[in-house]
C-alpha positions as CSV (number, residue, x, y, z in Angstrom):
1,X,-0.1,0.0,0.1
2,X,1.2,3.7,-0.8
3,X,1.0,5.1,2.8
4,X,2.3,8.2,1.3
5,X,-0.4,8.6,-1.1
6,X,-2.8,7.8,1.3
7,X,-1.8,10.5,3.7
8,X,-1.9,12.9,1.1
9,X,-5.3,12.3,0.5
10,X,-6.4,12.1,3.9
11,X,-4.6,15.0,5.0
12,X,-5.1,17.5,2.1
13,X,-7.0,20.1,4.4
14,X,-4.6,20.1,7.0
15,X,-1.7,20.8,4.7
16,X,-3.5,23.4,2.8
17,X,-4.3,24.9,6.4
18,X,-0.7,24.7,7.2
19,X,0.3,26.5,3.9
20,X,-1.7,29.5,4.9
21,X,0.1,29.6,8.3
22,X,3.4,29.4,6.4
23,X,4.3,33.2,6.7
24,X,3.9,33.3,10.4
25,X,6.0,30.4,10.8
26,X,8.6,31.4,8.6
27,X,8.9,34.8,10.6
28,X,9.8,32.5,13.7
29,X,12.2,30.4,11.8
30,X,13.8,33.9,10.4
31,X,13.6,35.4,14.2
32,X,15.9,32.4,15.1
33,X,15.0,28.9,15.9
34,X,15.0,28.5,19.9
35,X,18.6,26.4,20.5
36,X,17.7,23.4,22.9
37,X,19.3,23.8,26.3
38,X,22.2,21.5,26.4
39,X,22.0,18.8,29.3
40,X,25.7,17.8,29.1
41,X,27.0,19.8,31.3
42,X,27.4,20.0,35.4
43,X,23.7,21.4,36.0
44,X,21.4,19.2,33.6
45,X,18.4,19.3,35.3
46,X,15.2,19.3,33.7
47,X,12.3,21.2,35.6
48,X,8.9,20.0,35.2
49,X,5.4,21.6,35.4
50,X,2.4,19.6,35.8
51,X,-1.0,21.2,34.6
52,X,-3.8,19.2,35.7
53,X,-2.9,17.3,39.0
54,X,-6.0,14.4,38.8
55,X,-4.7,10.9,38.6
56,X,-3.4,10.8,35.2
57,X,-1.6,14.0,35.8
58,X,0.1,12.5,38.7
59,X,0.8,9.5,37.3
60,X,2.4,11.4,34.1
61,X,4.6,13.4,36.7
62,X,5.6,10.3,38.3
63,X,6.7,9.1,35.0
64,X,8.8,12.1,34.3
65,X,10.3,11.9,37.7
66,X,11.4,8.7,36.8
67,X,13.4,8.9,33.4
68,X,16.9,8.8,33.4
69,X,18.8,11.9,34.3
70,X,18.3,14.7,37.1
71,X,14.8,16.3,37.2
72,X,12.9,18.5,39.3
73,X,8.9,18.8,39.7
74,X,9.0,22.8,39.9
75,X,5.6,24.0,39.6
76,X,2.0,22.6,39.6
77,X,-1.3,24.3,38.4
78,X,-5.0,23.2,38.8
79,X,-8.4,24.8,39.2
80,X,-9.2,23.0,42.4
81,X,-7.0,22.9,45.4
82,X,-8.2,19.8,46.8
83,X,-6.9,18.2,43.4
84,X,-3.4,20.0,43.3
85,X,-2.5,19.5,47.2
86,X,-3.4,15.6,47.1
87,X,-1.1,15.4,44.0
88,X,1.4,17.5,45.8
89,X,1.4,15.1,48.8
90,X,1.7,12.1,46.6
91,X,4.4,13.0,44.5
92,X,6.5,14.4,47.8
93,X,6.0,11.3,49.3
94,X,7.3,9.1,46.6
95,X,10.0,11.6,45.3
96,X,10.8,13.8,48.2
97,X,14.0,14.7,46.7
98,X,12.8,15.7,43.5
99,X,9.5,17.3,44.2
100,X,10.5,21.3,45.1
101,X,7.2,23.3,44.4
102,X,7.1,25.7,47.4
103,X,3.3,27.2,47.9
104,X,4.2,29.9,45.6
105,X,4.6,27.9,42.7
106,X,1.5,25.9,43.3
107,X,-0.9,27.9,41.2
108,X,-4.9,27.7,41.3
109,X,-7.3,29.1,38.4
110,X,-8.3,29.0,34.9
111,X,-5.1,31.0,34.1
112,X,-3.0,29.0,36.4
113,X,-1.5,27.6,33.5
114,X,0.3,30.4,32.5
115,X,2.0,30.9,35.8
116,X,3.3,27.4,35.8
117,X,4.9,27.6,32.3
118,X,6.2,30.9,33.0
119,X,7.8,29.5,36.2
120,X,9.9,27.4,33.9
121,X,13.2,28.0,31.6
122,X,13.3,27.8,28.1
123,X,14.0,24.1,27.3
124,X,12.0,22.7,30.9
125,X,9.2,20.4,30.4
126,X,5.4,20.9,30.6
127,X,3.0,18.1,31.2
128,X,-0.5,19.1,29.9
129,X,-2.9,16.8,31.8
130,X,-6.0,18.8,32.0
131,X,-9.5,17.9,30.1
132,X,-8.9,17.9,26.3
133,X,-10.7,21.1,25.7
134,X,-7.6,23.0,27.0
135,X,-5.3,21.1,25.3
136,X,-4.9,23.2,22.0
137,X,-5.1,26.7,24.2
138,X,-2.1,25.3,26.6
139,X,0.0,23.5,24.0
140,X,0.3,27.0,22.0
141,X,1.3,29.1,25.2
142,X,4.1,26.4,26.3
143,X,5.5,26.3,22.4
144,X,5.3,30.0,22.4
145,X,7.3,30.0,25.7
146,X,9.9,27.4,24.5
147,X,8.8,24.6,26.8
148,X,9.0,20.7,25.4
149,X,5.6,19.3,26.0
150,X,3.9,15.9,27.0
151,X,0.5,16.2,26.0
152,X,-2.3,13.8,27.4
153,X,-5.1,12.6,25.1
154,X,-7.2,13.9,23.8
155,X,-5.5,16.4,21.8
156,X,-8.6,18.4,21.3
157,X,-12.6,18.2,21.0
158,X,-13.5,19.9,17.6
159,X,-11.7,20.7,14.2
160,X,-10.8,24.1,15.2
161,X,-8.9,22.5,18.1
162,X,-7.0,20.1,16.0
163,X,-5.8,22.9,13.8
164,X,-4.4,25.0,16.3
165,X,-2.8,21.8,17.6
166,X,-1.3,21.0,14.0
167,X,-0.1,24.8,14.1
168,X,1.7,24.7,17.2
169,X,3.0,21.5,16.3
170,X,4.5,23.2,13.5
171,X,6.0,25.8,15.5
172,X,7.5,23.5,18.1
173,X,9.5,22.3,15.0
174,X,10.6,25.4,14.1
175,X,12.0,25.7,17.7
176,X,13.5,22.7,17.9
177,X,11.1,21.8,20.8
178,X,10.2,18.3,21.5
179,X,6.5,17.1,21.9
180,X,5.1,14.0,23.0
181,X,1.6,12.4,23.1
182,X,-0.4,10.4,25.5
183,X,-1.1,7.7,23.3
184,X,1.0,5.1,25.3
185,X,-0.1,2.3,23.1
186,X,2.2,3.0,20.8
187,X,5.1,3.0,23.1
188,X,4.0,-0.7,24.3
189,X,6.6,-3.1,22.9
190,X,4.4,-6.2,22.6
191,X,1.8,-4.3,20.2
192,X,4.8,-2.6,18.3
193,X,6.0,-6.2,17.2
194,X,2.6,-7.2,16.7
195,X,1.8,-4.5,14.3
196,X,5.2,-5.1,12.8
197,X,3.9,-8.4,11.9
198,X,1.0,-7.1,10.5
199,X,2.5,-4.5,8.0
200,X,4.9,-7.5,7.0
201,X,2.0,-9.4,6.0
202,X,1.5,-12.2,8.2
203,X,-2.4,-12.1,7.6
204,X,-2.3,-10.6,4.3
205,X,-4.4,-7.3,2.9
206,X,-6.2,-5.6,5.9
207,X,-9.9,-6.0,5.4
208,X,-11.6,-4.9,8.6
209,X,-10.6,-3.3,11.8
210,X,-12.7,-3.5,14.9
211,X,-12.4,-1.2,17.9
212,X,-14.5,-1.8,21.2
213,X,-14.6,-0.1,24.5
214,X,-17.8,-2.0,26.3
215,X,-17.9,-1.6,30.2
216,X,-20.4,-0.2,32.7
217,X,-21.6,3.2,33.2
218,X,-19.4,6.1,33.9
219,X,-19.5,7.9,37.3
220,X,-21.1,11.2,38.1
221,X,-20.2,13.6,41.1
222,X,-22.8,15.8,42.3
223,X,-22.2,19.3,42.7
224,X,-20.3,20.6,45.8
225,X,-22.0,23.5,47.7
226,X,-21.0,26.8,46.6
227,X,-19.6,25.3,43.5
228,X,-20.3,27.1,40.2
229,X,-21.9,25.7,36.9
230,X,-18.5,25.8,35.4
231,X,-16.6,24.1,38.1
232,X,-19.2,21.5,38.2
233,X,-18.7,20.5,34.5
234,X,-14.9,20.6,35.0
235,X,-15.1,18.2,37.7
236,X,-17.3,15.9,35.7
237,X,-15.5,16.5,32.2
238,X,-15.7,13.1,31.4
239,X,-19.5,14.0,31.2
240,X,-19.7,17.2,29.1
241,X,-18.8,17.0,25.3
242,X,-17.5,20.5,25.1
243,X,-14.5,19.2,27.7
244,X,-13.8,15.8,26.5
245,X,-15.1,15.6,23.1
246,X,-17.6,12.5,23.7
247,X,-17.2,9.1,25.2
248,X,-16.0,8.0,21.7
249,X,-13.1,10.3,21.6
250,X,-11.7,10.5,24.9
251,X,-12.4,6.8,26.0
252,X,-11.9,4.9,22.3
253,X,-9.2,7.0,21.1
254,X,-6.5,4.5,21.8
255,X,-8.1,1.5,19.9
256,X,-9.2,3.7,17.3
257,X,-5.6,4.9,17.0
258,X,-4.4,1.2,16.9
259,X,-6.9,0.0,14.1
260,X,-5.4,3.0,12.0
261,X,-1.8,2.2,13.0
262,X,-2.5,-1.7,11.9
263,X,-4.2,-0.8,8.4
264,X,-1.3,2.4,8.1
265,X,-3.9,4.8,7.0
266,X,-6.5,7.5,8.4
267,X,-10.3,7.0,7.5
268,X,-11.7,9.2,4.7
269,X,-15.5,9.4,6.0
270,X,-17.3,8.1,8.6
271,X,-21.2,7.4,9.4
272,X,-22.7,6.1,12.5
273,X,-24.9,6.6,15.1
274,X,-25.4,6.8,19.0
275,X,-27.8,7.7,21.6
276,X,-28.6,8.0,25.4
277,X,-30.8,4.9,26.3
278,X,-30.4,4.0,29.7
279,X,-28.4,6.8,31.2
280,X,-30.4,9.0,33.7
281,X,-27.4,11.3,35.3
282,X,-28.0,14.8,34.5
283,X,-25.2,15.3,31.9
284,X,-24.4,15.2,28.0
285,X,-23.5,11.5,27.9
286,X,-24.4,9.2,25.1
287,X,-24.4,5.5,26.4
288,X,-23.8,3.8,23.2
289,X,-22.0,4.8,19.8
290,X,-21.4,2.7,16.9
291,X,-19.4,4.5,14.0
292,X,-18.5,2.9,10.7
293,X,-15.3,4.5,9.1
294,X,-13.9,3.9,5.5
295,X,-10.4,4.1,4.3
296,X,-9.1,5.2,0.9
297,X,-9.1,1.7,-0.3
298,X,-12.8,0.8,0.6
299,X,-12.0,-1.1,3.7
300,X,-13.6,-0.5,7.0
301,X,-13.0,0.2,10.6
302,X,-15.9,-0.2,13.1
303,X,-15.5,1.6,16.2
304,X,-18.1,0.5,19.3
305,X,-18.4,2.1,22.5
306,X,-21.0,1.2,25.2
307,X,-21.2,2.2,29.0
308,X,-24.2,0.4,30.4
309,X,-24.6,-2.1,33.5
310,X,-25.3,-5.6,32.6
311,X,-23.9,-6.1,29.1
312,X,-21.3,-7.7,27.2
313,X,-17.7,-6.2,27.9
314,X,-14.7,-6.2,25.9
315,X,-11.8,-3.6,25.7
316,X,-9.4,-4.1,22.3
317,X,-9.2,-4.3,18.9
318,X,-9.8,-7.4,16.5
319,X,-8.1,-6.8,12.9
320,X,-9.0,-9.2,9.9
321,X,-7.0,-9.5,7.1
322,X,-7.4,-11.9,4.2
323,X,-5.4,-14.7,5.6
324,X,-5.7,-14.3,9.3
325,X,-6.8,-12.0,12.5
326,X,-5.2,-10.3,15.2
327,X,-6.3,-9.5,18.6
328,X,-4.6,-6.7,20.2
329,X,-4.9,-3.1,21.2
330,X,-5.4,-1.2,24.5
331,X,-7.1,-3.6,26.9
332,X,-5.2,-6.7,25.5
333,X,-2.2,-7.3,27.4
334,X,-0.8,-10.1,25.3
335,X,-1.4,-9.4,21.9
336,X,-2.1,-12.4,19.1
337,X,-2.2,-13.1,15.9
338,X,-4.0,-16.4,14.0
339,X,-4.2,-18.2,10.7
340,X,-7.9,-18.1,9.6
341,X,-10.9,-16.2,11.5
342,X,-11.1,-18.8,14.2
343,X,-9.1,-17.3,17.6
344,X,-8.2,-20.9,18.7
345,X,-5.2,-22.1,20.3
346,X,-4.4,-24.3,17.0
347,X,-4.6,-21.4,14.9
348,X,-2.3,-19.2,16.8
349,X,0.8,-18.1,14.8
350,X,2.5,-15.3,16.7
351,X,2.6,-13.7,20.2
352,X,5.0,-11.6,21.9
353,X,7.9,-13.1,24.1
354,X,9.9,-11.2,26.4
355,X,9.5,-8.6,28.9
356,X,7.3,-5.7,28.5
357,X,7.8,-2.4,30.1
358,X,5.0,0.0,31.4
359,X,3.9,2.0,28.2
360,X,3.4,5.2,30.2
361,X,7.1,5.1,31.4
362,X,8.3,4.8,28.1
363,X,6.8,7.5,26.1
364,X,8.3,9.6,28.8
365,X,11.9,7.9,28.5
366,X,11.5,8.5,24.9
367,X,10.7,12.2,25.2
368,X,13.4,12.8,28.1
369,X,16.2,11.2,26.1
370,X,15.0,13.4,22.8
371,X,15.6,16.1,25.1
372,X,19.0,15.3,26.5
373,X,20.4,14.1,23.2
374,X,18.9,16.6,21.2
375,X,17.1,14.2,18.6
376,X,14.0,15.3,16.8
377,X,11.0,14.1,18.5
378,X,7.4,15.5,17.7
379,X,4.4,13.3,17.7
380,X,2.0,16.3,17.4
381,X,0.8,15.2,13.9
382,X,0.0,11.8,14.7
383,X,-1.9,12.6,18.0
384,X,-3.9,15.1,16.3
385,X,-4.8,12.8,13.3
386,X,-5.9,10.3,16.3
387,X,-8.1,12.7,17.5
388,X,-9.6,14.2,14.5
389,X,-10.3,10.2,13.8
390,X,-12.4,10.4,17.1
391,X,-14.0,13.7,16.4
392,X,-14.9,12.8,13.1
393,X,-16.6,9.6,14.4
394,X,-18.5,11.8,16.9
395,X,-19.7,14.3,14.0
396,X,-21.0,11.4,12.1
397,X,-22.7,9.8,15.0
398,X,-24.6,13.0,16.5
399,X,-25.8,14.2,13.0
400,X,-26.7,11.1,11.7
401,X,-24.9,12.0,8.4
402,X,-22.2,10.6,6.2
403,X,-19.3,12.9,6.8
404,X,-15.8,13.2,5.2
405,X,-12.6,13.6,6.9
406,X,-12.0,16.7,5.0
407,X,-15.5,18.3,5.8
408,X,-15.0,17.6,9.5
409,X,-11.6,19.0,9.2
410,X,-12.7,22.1,7.6
411,X,-15.3,22.7,10.4
412,X,-15.7,25.8,12.1
413,X,-17.9,24.7,15.0
414,X,-16.3,25.3,18.4
415,X,-17.6,23.3,21.3
416,X,-16.7,26.0,23.7
417,X,-16.1,29.1,21.8
418,X,-13.5,31.9,23.3
419,X,-12.3,29.2,26.1
420,X,-9.0,30.8,26.5
421,X,-10.7,33.7,27.7
422,X,-12.7,32.2,30.5
423,X,-13.0,33.4,34.1
424,X,-14.9,31.9,36.9
425,X,-17.4,34.2,36.1
426,X,-18.4,33.0,32.9
427,X,-21.2,30.5,31.9
428,X,-20.5,27.1,30.9
429,X,-20.9,26.5,27.3
430,X,-23.9,24.4,27.9
431,X,-26.3,25.3,30.7
432,X,-29.0,23.1,32.2
433,X,-32.8,23.9,31.6
434,X,-35.3,24.6,34.4
435,X,-35.5,21.0,35.1
436,X,-31.7,20.4,35.0
437,X,-31.4,18.9,32.1
438,X,-28.4,19.4,29.7
439,X,-28.7,19.8,25.7
440,X,-28.2,15.9,24.2
441,X,-27.1,15.6,20.6
442,X,-30.2,14.3,18.5
443,X,-29.0,12.4,15.3
444,X,-30.7,13.9,12.2
445,X,-31.2,17.2,13.8
446,X,-27.8,18.2,15.5
447,X,-25.5,20.6,13.3
448,X,-21.8,19.6,13.1
449,X,-20.8,21.2,9.9
């Protein structure tokens, strides 16, 4: 398969967008690229700022502090004080000699990210682990200030956000900044080798890919006394589309990405469906999705997401080729490849042999190694494409329409317009009605383009 040709077809709109941005980037280059700080000298400590202090952010900070070479957690930021302090105590206990975050470098509020980034020097590292809606805004600022970045998935919640991420990624290249993205499955050795087998043709041409995330219902936190509507939604970011981009994007992104990795292509269109059948919590969540993606060669990817009690559960990918199949992806610890399409022991033709390191740690190891050795490292485009695949699926399911990649990427509909100007006095992008119910997408009626 001609991978470059497929990418050209799938990403034409993106390249046209970047072409229009060329003058600004050229100005950056002419002003002089930011030279990467040398970490070979006596004082080679890399300072780290954690922005978003929930469980995943705390885990990312622990990974960063566990990389080779001296590191120091230097600043922290969150919108909730209890979350920041809990993360600080956790990390201080585990990395006592590597946590140097006095109260004056623990920042709170919607503008706290700027203060944390400003507390670093050029060439230090920012960990962006807030809800996905904020990713484009924070990434832009980090790159503008000359910081290397680890950004957790998902990377945007709408097409304008994806375009901002892509533009920031191009600016980072001009400045010799390294950017890693939290698609940790791409750094899991057993999966890397399994995908290598598929690309070598062990099961022939890839015909269909199935991405699944089927499990019990997602939780919902009640509003605390005195909490604003905006704060209430942020604490429940997985439940509001403007914050997490939908269950399909925020929860299924890993396995959609792995399917596209196996296929070595991004989809060119999608159609799908979804709805809210049994969920009663006051939020925006669909409790089930089913999206059919098409690739340029006519083959398909089916993505299914469901969070309902008492239903069949599965978390992983199933790949079918002309001569066999594979079970792999996020949720599958031991990838397996079979001849034919019956996944039986006697049909097993490949499985990984050897030790497997934690993929969350590996993605940070690779980023920090690239920084210290000044090697090119920029995962922005792949991360943006993975997010765009999830966004495309959401748009198709919420609207009930067939939508192409180009149409989706060109959309100017923002889920949270003006987010970078929000204060605690701002209304949330969606507000409850008189009965406490929030707007939920209605296929056939909801506009996404």
